[in-house]
C-alpha positions in Angstrom: 15.0 1.1 -16.8 12.3 -1.4 -18.0 9.1 -0.1 -19.9 5.9 -1.6 -20.7 4.5 -1.8 -24.3 0.7 -2.1 -24.4 -1.5 -2.6 -27.5 -4.9 -1.6 -26.4 -8.3 -2.7 -27.3 -8.6 -6.2 -25.7 -11.4 -7.0 -23.5 -10.0 -8.9 -20.4 -11.6 -12.1 -19.3 -10.6 -14.9 -16.9 -9.3 -15.4 -13.4 -6.5 -13.6 -11.5 -5.2 -14.6 -8.1 -4.5 -11.4 -5.9 -1.2 -11.4 -4.0 -0.7 -10.6 -0.4 -0.9 -7.0 0.7 2.1 -4.8 0.1 1.4 -2.4 3.0 0.6 -5.3 5.5 3.9 -7.0 4.6 5.8 -3.9 5.3 4.4 -3.6 8.8 4.6 -7.4 9.7 8.2 -7.6 8.8 9.7 -5.1 11.2 7.2 -6.3 13.9 9.3 -9.5 14.0 12.2 -7.4 15.7 9.9 -7.5 18.8 10.9 -11.1 19.5 13.9 -13.5 19.1 13.5 -16.6 16.9 12.1 -17.6 13.6 8.8 -16.4 11.9 7.0 -17.5 8.9 4.8 -15.0 6.9 2.9 -16.9 4.3 1.1 -15.1 1.3 4.0 -12.7 1.0 4.1 -10.9 -2.2 7.2 -10.9 -4.4 7.7 -7.1 -4.5 10.5 -4.7 -4.7 9.3 -3.0 -1.6 9.5 -6.2 0.2 12.9 -6.7 -1.0 13.9 -3.4 0.2 12.6 -4.0 3.6 14.5 -7.4 3.6 17.8 -5.6 2.9 17.1 -3.2 5.6 16.4 -5.7 8.1 19.5 -7.8 7.1 21.6 -4.9 7.9 20.7 -5.2 11.3 21.5 -8.9 11.6 18.2 -10.4 10.5 18.3 -13.5 8.3 15.5 -13.5 5.7 14.5 -15.9 2.9 11.6 -15.7 0.6 10.6 -19.2 -0.8 7.5 -19.1 -2.9 5.2 -16.8 -1.0 6.6 -17.7 2.5 8.9 -15.3 4.1 11.0 -16.7 6.8 12.6 -14.3 9.2 15.2 -15.2 11.8 15.7 -12.4 14.4 18.2 -14.0 16.7 21.2 -12.4 15.2 19.9 -8.8 15.2 22.9 -6.7 16.8 22.5 -3.4 15.0 19.9 -0.7 15.6 20.3 1.7 12.8 18.3 2.2 9.7 20.7 4.0 7.3 19.8 6.6 4.7 20.9 4.5 1.8 18.0 2.1 2.6 15.3 4.3 4.1 15.6 6.8 1.3 14.0 4.2 -1.0 10.9 3.7 0.9 8.9 5.6 3.5 7.7 2.3 5.4 11.2 1.9 6.6 10.3 4.0 9.6 8.2 1.1 11.0 11.5 -0.1 12.4 11.6 2.8 14.8 8.9 1.6 17.4 10.2 -2.0 17.6 13.7 -1.0 17.9 12.9 1.4 20.9 10.6 -1.1 22.6 13.0 -4.1 22.5 16.5 -2.6 22.6 16.0 0.6 24.1 17.6 2.6 21.3 17.3 3.4 17.7 18.9 5.5 14.8 16.5 5.8 11.8 17.2 8.1 8.9 14.3 10.4 8.1 12.2 8.5 5.2 12.1 9.1 1.4 9.9 7.1 -0.9 7.2 8.4 -3.1 7.8 11.4 -5.4 4.8 13.2 -4.3 3.4 14.9 -1.1 4.8 15.8 2.3 3.9 13.0 4.8 5.6 14.2 8.0 6.8 11.7 10.7 5.8 14.0 13.6 2.8 11.9 14.6 5.2 8.8 15.0 7.7 11.0 16.9 5.3 12.5 19.3 3.5 9.1 20.0 6.7 7.6 21.1 7.7 10.4 23.2 4.5 10.1 25.0 5.5 6.5 25.9 8.7 7.7 27.4 11.1 7.6 24.5 13.8 10.5 24.4 14.1 11.5 20.6 16.1 14.1 18.8 16.9 14.8 15.3 20.6 14.8 14.2 21.8 15.2 10.7 18.8 13.7 9.0 18.4 10.9 11.5 15.9 10.2 14.3 17.8 9.3 17.2 15.8 7.7 20.1 16.4 5.9 23.3 14.5 4.7 26.4 15.3 2.5 29.3 11.8 1.5 29.7 8.8 2.7 27.8 5.6 3.5 29.9 1.9 3.2 28.9 0.2 6.5 28.1 -2.9 8.0 26.4 -2.2 9.0 23.0 -4.6 10.8 20.7 -3.9 11.3 16.9 -5.3 14.5 15.5 -5.0 12.8 12.0 -5.7 9.2 11.6 -2.4 7.9 10.6 -1.7 4.4 9.5 2.1 4.5 9.9 2.0 6.3 13.2 -0.7 4.0 14.6 1.4 0.9 13.6 4.6 2.4 15.1 3.1 3.3 18.3 1.4 0.0 18.7 4.4 -1.9 18.2 6.2 0.1 20.9 3.3 -0.1 23.4 3.0 -3.8 23.5 6.3 -4.0 25.3 5.8 -0.9 27.5 5.0 -1.1 31.1 1.4 -0.5 31.8 -1.6 0.2 29.8 -1.6 2.5 26.4 -4.9 4.0 25.1 -4.5 5.1 21.3 -7.6 7.1 20.2 -8.4 8.1 16.6 -6.3 5.1 15.6 -6.1 4.2 12.0 -8.7 1.1 11.1 -7.2 0.2 7.8 -7.1 -3.7 7.3 -3.3 -3.6 7.2 -3.2 -2.1 10.8 -5.8 -4.8 12.0 -3.7 -7.5 10.5 -0.6 -6.1 12.3 -2.5 -6.0 15.6 -3.7 -9.6 15.2 0.0 -10.6 14.4 1.2 -9.0 17.5 -1.5 -10.9 19.5 -0.3 -14.1 18.2 3.1 -13.1 19.3 1.7 -12.7 22.8 0.6 -9.0 22.8 -2.6 -7.9 24.7 -4.4 -5.5 22.5 -8.2 -4.7 22.8 -10.3 -2.8 20.4 -8.8 -4.5 17.3 -10.4 -3.0 14.2 -11.8 -0.1 15.9 -10.5 3.6 16.3 -9.7 2.9 19.9 -6.9 0.6 21.0 -6.1 -0.5 24.6 -2.8 -2.1 24.9 -1.6 -3.7 28.1 2.1 -4.2 27.9 3.9 -7.3 28.6 7.4 -8.3 29.4 8.2 -10.2 26.4 6.7 -11.7 23.0 7.6 -14.8 21.1 7.9 -15.8 17.3 4.5 -16.6 15.4 3.5 -17.6 12.1 0.9 -15.4 10.2 -0.8 -15.4 6.8 -0.6 -12.0 5.2 -4.0 -10.4 4.0 -4.9 -10.0 0.4 -3.9 -6.8 -1.3 -7.1 -4.6 -1.5 -5.5 -2.0 -3.8 -4.2 -4.7 -6.2 -7.7 -6.1 -6.1 -9.4 -2.7 -6.9 -6.9 -2.0 -9.7 -7.7 -5.3 -11.5 -11.5 -4.8 -11.0 -10.8 -1.4 -12.7 -8.9 -2.9 -15.6 -12.0 -5.1 -16.1 -14.2 -2.3 -16.2 -12.2 0.0 -18.4 -11.7 -2.7 -21.1 -15.5 -3.9 -21.0 -14.4 -7.2 -19.7 -15.4 -9.9 -17.1 -12.8 -10.7 -14.5 -12.9 -13.0 -11.4 -10.4 -12.3 -8.5 -9.2 -15.1 -6.6 -8.1 -15.0 -2.8 -9.4 -11.6 -1.9 -11.6 -10.3 1.2 -14.3 -8.1 -0.4 -15.1 -6.2 2.8 -11.6 -4.6 2.4 -12.6 -2.9 -1.0 -16.2 -2.5 -0.6 -16.0 1.4 -1.3 -14.4 0.7 -4.7 -17.1 -1.9 -5.5 -19.8 0.5 -4.7 -18.4 3.1 -7.1 -18.0 0.3 -9.8 -21.6 -0.7 -9.4 -22.6 2.9 -9.7 -20.8 3.2 -12.9 -22.7 0.2 -14.3 -20.7 -2.8 -13.4 -22.3 -6.0 -12.0 -20.4 -7.5 -9.1 -20.8 -10.9 -7.4 -19.1 -12.3 -4.3 -18.4 -15.9 -4.4 -16.7 -16.6 -0.9 -12.9 -15.5 -1.2 -13.5 -14.8 -5.0 -15.1 -11.8 -6.6 -16.5 -11.5 -10.1 -17.0 -8.2 -11.9 -18.8 -7.8 -15.3 -18.2 -4.3 -17.1 -21.3 -2.7 -18.6 -21.6 -1.7 -22.5 -21.2 2.0 -21.3 -19.6 3.3 -18.3 -21.6 6.0 -16.4 -19.7 9.0 -14.8 -19.3 8.6 -10.9 -17.8 11.1 -8.6 -15.3 9.8 -6.0 -13.6 11.5 -3.1 -10.6 9.9 -1.4 -11.0 9.5 2.3 -9.6 7.5 5.2 -10.7 3.9 5.4 -13.4 2.7 5.0 -14.0 5.3 2.4 -12.8 5.3 -1.0 -8.9 5.0 -0.9 -6.3 7.6 -2.0 -4.4 4.6 -3.6 -7.4 4.1 -6.0 -7.7 7.7 -7.0 -5.4 7.8 -10.1 -7.0 4.4 -11.5 -10.5 6.0 -10.9 -9.4 9.0 -12.9 -8.2 6.7 -15.7 -11.6 4.9 -15.7 -13.8 8.0 -15.7 -11.7 9.3 -18.7 -13.9 7.1 -21.0 -17.1 7.3 -18.9 -20.1 8.8 -20.8 -20.2 12.2 -18.9 -18.4 14.2 -16.6 -17.2 13.2 -13.0 -15.3 14.9 -10.3 -12.4 13.0 -8.5 -11.3 14.6 -5.2 -8.4 13.6 -2.9 -8.7 14.8 0.8 -5.8 12.7 2.0 -2.9 13.7 -0.4 -4.1 16.9 -2.2 -1.2 17.1 -4.5 -1.4 13.6 -5.8 -2.2 14.3 -9.5 1.0 13.8 -11.4 -0.7 11.2 -13.5 -3.1 13.8 -15.1 -0.7 15.4 -17.6 0.4 11.9 -18.7 -3.3 10.7 -19.1 -3.9 13.8 -21.2 -1.2 12.7 -23.4 -3.3 9.7 -24.3 -6.4 11.9 -25.0 -8.0 12.3 -21.6 -9.9 15.6 -20.9 -9.0 16.4 -17.2 -9.1 19.8 -15.6 -7.4 20.2 -12.2 -8.8 22.5 -9.6 -6.8 22.5 -6.4 -7.3 18.9 -4.9 -10.0 17.9 -7.4 -10.0 16.6 -11.1 -12.9 17.4 -13.4 -12.9 14.3 -15.8 -14.8 14.8 -19.0 -15.2 11.4 -20.6 -14.1 11.0 -24.0 -15.1 8.4 -26.8 -11.6 6.9 -27.2 -8.0 7.2 -25.8 -5.1 6.9 -28.3 -1.8 5.2 -27.5 1.3 7.3 -26.6 4.6 7.3 -24.8 3.9 8.2 -21.1 6.1 8.2 -17.9 5.2 6.8 -14.5 5.8 9.2 -11.6 4.7 7.1 -8.7 3.2 3.6 -8.0 -0.4 4.2 -8.3 0.0 6.7 -11.0 1.8 4.0 -13.0 -1.1 1.7 -12.4 -3.7 4.4 -14.0 -1.2 4.7 -17.2 -1.5 0.8 -17.5 -5.4 0.9 -17.3 -5.5 3.8 -19.9 -3.1 1.9 -22.1 -5.3 -1.2 -22.1 -8.1 0.6 -23.7 -6.3 3.0 -25.7 -6.2 2.5 -29.5 -2.8 1.6 -30.9 0.6 1.3 -28.8 1.3 2.7 -25.5 4.7 2.8 -24.0 4.9 3.2 -20.1 8.2 4.2 -19.1 10.0 4.0 -15.5 7.8 0.8 -14.5 10.0 0.3 -11.6 7.4 2.2 -9.6 4.9 -0.6 -10.5 7.3 -3.3 -9.5 7.2 -1.8 -5.8 3.6 -2.7 -5.3 2.3 -5.1 -8.1 3.7 -8.6 -8.3 4.2 -9.6 -12.0 1.5 -7.2 -13.2 2.2 -7.9 -16.9 2.0 -11.5 -16.5 -1.2 -11.5 -14.6 -2.6 -9.2 -17.2 -1.6 -11.3 -20.2 -3.2 -14.2 -18.5 -6.7 -12.6 -18.7 -6.1 -11.4 -22.4 -4.1 -8.0 -22.1 -1.5 -7.6 -25.0 1.4 -6.2 -22.8 4.9 -7.1 -22.7 7.8 -5.9 -20.5 11.0 -4.6 -22.5 14.2 -4.6 -20.5 16.0 -1.4 -20.3 19.0 -3.2 -21.8 16.9 -3.6 -24.9 16.2 0.0 -26.0 
């Protein structure tokens, strides 16, 4: 396993191009199952999760090639309708193949998903939504086995706003007979991007960007090309990197509206932000103010920025409280941050962070994707040398993060597992 070695204390300065959104790519790719032909997805990030989804889709007969940031998908050879455990266990987003397979092929066998090392994220909302569209679904030996001669439009209300369930049901409904109404639908930018992609493929969807989607089923869809939206979590992470190091960084290729909740908190902490079209500049203050943050559903503060915010607040001048209402047990990064000298107290789903004057380098271990990012951030400001182990988590969701950080002044290097 590779590790990162970080020598902290460098103020970050310069420009960083933000990659395409991981979570958007992982929804767009299986959506191609809904039509036969060739698709081109530009601004696709070179991530391990994208590679994992590619491997899964290839087992079904899809041909996939990533050239630069353009992902080409040829679905004409799809002849298998199973997502095996060996692939699905690596990534929860694999369940996105369920809706498209049922809708177009009338059958699917998808392993119950694995993925992150924290938090139960049940798939019952996906299953119940698809059942309302007419799918027959049962669980057999760890697999979701589904079939349907013809899906039929229905009224579907999600008790909990779920990105995954909204995406899966929406993809199934576009080929259902009649009209489907989804209420309390997720409104995250990645779901909006998926809906816009489906429309380019010939789907009829009203209410895009709202929590009520009306979908009029069509007989068939056609291939389309699409540009993946920028990754709002990568953007937030790099802005936090600028803030924690006292630096000044400009992000290129971003949509500032997608991370406005993070920007607002950074400004409350004393940062100065400026939007320049699709670029975004952040200047850190001489001293960070403590700012409370509560992770809620979009457009509120994202749970995927909770760990990074705790890292930032660990050196703020005062005490802050960081609460997560989405995944209440997502705090495995806290003991590792404490190894670097952070003063953090956990109370249920909240972290009380008492800012310290300095962090000190140590060896820490990543436990999941965003926890890994928080350790990188802490290492950037810690005195001395920090070793971050198990960085394969980072490779799932950040494209060449060490190269991007080095380009703006960080002293960080990747050491191959073969070298230590």
